[in-house]
C-alpha positions in Angstrom: -2.8 10.9 -18.9 0.1 9.5 -17.7 0.7 8.7 -14.1 2.4 10.2 -11.1 5.9 9.3 -10.6 7.2 9.5 -7.0 9.5 12.4 -8.2 6.0 14.3 -8.9 4.0 13.5 -6.1 7.1 15.1 -3.7 7.5 18.2 -6.2 3.7 18.9 -6.1 3.6 18.2 -2.6 6.4 21.0 -1.8 4.2 23.2 -3.8 2.0 23.2 -2.6 3.2 22.8 1.1 6.2 25.5 1.0 8.8 23.0 2.1 11.4 21.7 -0.5 11.8 18.6 -2.0 14.2 17.1 0.3 11.6 17.6 3.5 9.1 16.3 1.7 10.9 13.0 0.2 12.0 12.7 4.3 9.0 12.8 5.2 7.6 10.4 2.8 10.1 7.5 3.4 9.2 8.1 7.3 5.9 7.6 6.6 6.4 4.3 4.5 9.2 2.5 7.3 5.9 4.0 10.2 3.4 2.1 7.9 5.5 -1.3 7.5 6.6 -0.8 11.3 2.6 -1.0 12.4 1.6 -3.6 10.4 4.4 -5.7 11.3 3.2 -5.5 14.6 -0.5 -4.7 15.4 -1.7 -5.8 11.7 -2.8 -2.3 10.5 -2.1 0.7 9.5 -4.7 3.6 8.7 -4.2 6.8 6.6 -7.5 8.8 7.1 -9.5 9.5 4.1 -7.4 7.5 1.9 -7.8 4.0 3.6 -5.5 1.3 5.6 -3.3 -1.7 5.2 -4.3 -5.0 6.6 -2.3 -7.8 7.2 -4.0 -10.7 6.6 -3.5 -14.5 6.6 -4.0 -16.3 3.7 -4.7 -20.0 4.7 -3.4 -23.1 1.9 -5.4 -24.1 -1.1 -5.2 -26.2 -3.8 -3.8 -24.6 -7.1 -2.7 -25.3 -11.2 0.4 -24.7 -12.5 -0.7 -23.0 -15.7 2.5 -24.8 -17.9 1.3 -28.3 -17.0 -2.3 -28.4 -15.7 -1.2 -29.6 -12.8 -2.4 -29.9 -9.3 -0.5 -27.6 -6.7 -0.4 -27.0 -3.0 0.0 -23.5 -2.6 1.6 -23.0 1.1 -0.7 -20.9 3.8 1.2 -17.5 3.9 0.7 -13.7 5.1 0.0 -11.1 2.6 -0.8 -6.8 2.7 -3.8 -5.0 1.5 -4.8 -2.1 1.2 -8.8 -1.3 1.8 -9.7 1.8 0.2 -11.7 4.6 2.9 -15.4 5.3 2.3 -14.1 9.0 1.3 -11.9 7.8 -0.9 -14.6 5.9 -3.0 -16.9 8.7 -3.4 -14.5 11.3 -3.8 -13.0 9.5 -7.3 -16.4 8.6 -8.1 
């Protein structure tokens, strides 16, 4: 079974909602922009029934260069993670 592409998702949403593909594409783009802005500003963005994007500070740590085996220092950084909602887990399993 093949994964859905962005165009397949947009086509499916357009068909099920009665909106045009262009309208759905615009909505998806705006939702994405809103999610990025909110995570940057507030630290999280919730998509009800699906999950939430969460900004997390990752501490500095020791790592290992796989090519040489040399120990290296990995600096602290901020990353974004997606936490799946309980409803989504239950719906899929």
